[in-house]
C-alpha positions as CSV (number, residue, x, y, z in Angstrom):
1,M,0.0,0.0,0.0
2,K,2.8,2.4,0.9
3,R,4.5,1.7,-2.5
4,L,1.2,2.4,-4.3
5,L,0.8,5.7,-2.4
6,S,4.5,6.6,-3.1
7,L,4.1,5.8,-6.8
8,S,0.9,7.9,-7.0
9,I,2.5,10.9,-5.3
10,A,5.5,10.6,-7.7
11,I,3.3,10.5,-10.8
12,I,1.2,13.5,-9.6
13,S,4.4,15.4,-8.8
14,L,5.8,14.7,-12.2
15,S,2.7,15.6,-14.0
16,N,2.5,18.9,-12.1
17,V,6.1,19.7,-13.2
18,V,5.3,18.9,-16.9
19,M,2.1,21.0,-16.7
20,A,3.9,23.9,-15.1
21,Q,6.4,24.0,-18.0
22,Q,3.6,23.8,-20.6
23,N,1.9,26.6,-18.8
24,K,5.2,28.6,-19.2
25,V,4.8,28.3,-22.9
26,V,1.2,29.4,-22.8
27,S,2.0,32.3,-20.5
28,A,4.9,33.4,-22.8
29,W,2.4,33.4,-25.7
30,N,-0.1,35.4,-23.7
31,Y,2.4,38.0,-22.6
32,Y,3.6,38.3,-26.2
33,K,0.1,39.2,-27.5
34,P,-0.5,42.9,-28.4
35,E,-3.1,43.4,-25.8
36,Y,-0.5,42.6,-23.1
37,D,2.8,43.3,-24.8
38,L,4.8,42.3,-21.7
39,L,7.9,41.1,-23.5
40,D,10.1,40.9,-20.4
41,K,7.7,38.4,-18.9
42,A,7.3,36.6,-22.2
43,R,11.0,36.2,-22.6
44,T,11.5,34.9,-19.0
45,N,8.8,32.3,-19.4
46,I,9.9,31.1,-22.9
47,D,13.5,30.9,-21.9
48,E,12.6,28.7,-18.9
49,A,10.5,26.5,-21.1
50,S,13.2,26.2,-23.8
51,V,15.7,24.7,-21.3
52,H,13.2,22.3,-19.5
53,E,13.3,18.8,-20.8
54,S,9.5,18.5,-21.0
55,T,9.1,21.5,-23.4
56,M,12.5,21.9,-25.1
57,G,11.8,19.3,-27.6
58,K,8.6,20.9,-28.9
59,A,8.6,23.0,-32.1
60,K,5.9,25.2,-30.6
61,T,8.2,26.3,-27.8
62,W,10.9,27.4,-30.2
63,Y,8.5,29.0,-32.6
64,Y,7.1,31.2,-29.8
65,R,10.7,31.9,-28.7
66,G,11.5,33.1,-32.2
67,L,8.4,35.3,-32.3
68,I,9.2,36.8,-28.9
69,Y,12.8,37.6,-29.6
70,Q,11.9,39.0,-33.1
71,K,9.4,41.3,-31.4
72,I,12.0,42.4,-28.8
73,Y,14.3,43.7,-31.5
74,K,13.7,47.5,-31.9
75,H,10.7,47.4,-29.7
76,P,10.1,50.9,-28.3
77,K,10.0,49.7,-24.7
78,Y,11.8,46.4,-24.7
79,G,14.4,46.9,-27.4
80,N,17.3,47.0,-25.0
81,L,16.1,43.8,-23.3
82,D,18.5,41.6,-25.3
83,E,21.3,42.7,-27.6
84,M,21.3,39.4,-29.4
85,A,17.5,39.3,-30.0
86,L,17.8,38.8,-33.8
87,E,20.3,36.0,-33.4
88,K,18.1,34.3,-30.8
89,A,15.1,34.7,-33.0
90,Y,16.9,33.1,-36.0
91,E,18.2,30.2,-33.9
92,S,14.8,29.6,-32.4
93,Y,13.1,29.4,-35.8
94,K,15.7,27.1,-37.1
95,K,15.3,24.8,-34.0
96,A,11.6,24.7,-34.5
97,L,12.0,23.5,-38.1
98,E,14.8,21.1,-37.1
99,L,12.5,19.5,-34.5
100,E,9.5,19.4,-36.8
101,P,10.4,20.0,-40.5
102,N,6.7,20.1,-41.5
103,Y,5.6,22.3,-38.5
104,E,2.2,23.8,-39.0
105,N,3.7,27.3,-38.9
106,K,6.5,26.6,-41.3
107,D,5.3,29.2,-43.8
108,V,5.2,31.9,-41.1
109,I,8.7,30.9,-40.0
110,E,10.0,31.2,-43.5
111,Q,8.5,34.6,-43.9
112,N,9.9,35.7,-40.6
113,L,13.3,34.5,-41.5
114,E,13.2,36.8,-44.6
115,I,12.2,39.6,-42.3
116,L,15.1,38.8,-40.0
117,A,17.4,38.9,-43.0
118,G,16.1,42.5,-43.7
119,N,16.6,43.4,-40.0
120,F,20.2,42.1,-40.1
121,F,20.9,44.0,-43.3
122,A,19.5,47.3,-41.8
123,R,21.5,46.7,-38.6
124,G,24.6,46.1,-40.7
125,L,24.1,49.4,-42.5
126,D,23.6,51.2,-39.2
127,E,26.8,49.6,-37.8
128,F,28.7,50.5,-41.0
129,N,27.6,54.1,-40.8
130,A,28.6,54.1,-37.1
131,K,32.0,52.8,-38.3
132,T,31.8,49.6,-36.3
133,F,33.0,47.6,-39.2
134,D,33.5,44.3,-37.4
135,R,29.9,44.3,-36.2
136,S,28.7,45.4,-39.6
137,L,30.5,42.5,-41.3
138,N,28.9,40.1,-38.7
139,S,25.4,41.4,-39.5
140,F,26.0,41.0,-43.2
141,Q,27.2,37.5,-42.6
142,W,23.9,36.7,-40.9
143,V,22.1,38.0,-43.9
144,L,24.0,35.5,-46.1
145,K,23.3,32.7,-43.6
146,I,19.6,33.3,-43.9
147,S,19.5,34.3,-47.6
148,P,22.5,32.7,-49.4
149,N,21.5,34.2,-52.7
150,D,21.4,37.8,-51.4
151,S,23.4,40.0,-53.7
152,K,23.6,43.2,-51.6
153,A,25.2,41.7,-48.4
154,P,28.4,40.5,-50.1
155,L,28.9,43.9,-51.7
156,H,28.4,45.7,-48.4
157,S,30.6,43.1,-46.6
158,A,33.4,43.9,-49.1
159,L,33.1,47.6,-48.3
């Protein structure tokens, strides 16, 4: 009887942990929505979910993480929340497609990757104009990583 009780408690505890992490993903999504727009809380929740074993293997977690970090970049209020927001958005989208190549939001991810390439390019131009050439080159390399056939990024990289 004691074994059965111990086993039941262990199962309930484990299911609570799994549900808590799934709730982090849902909470992150809700904080991301325009009616709340609390990207600091969204980032905290999605980052916790992305390293927990019960949610880190789900494309949905990484898709949401990509959306959140993409929105953080140049956000009027949260733009300074993460200097590497574009890179993290890219890595998150790629991870979502790696986990589930035919993910239901694959088309949205591919569109967002093209938007990210444009963001990297614009950032590269800003860095070039600010004479931070090493950073500018890095940004143009990200453009080529996302869009290998881009013809403008190599030209600007050469400059």
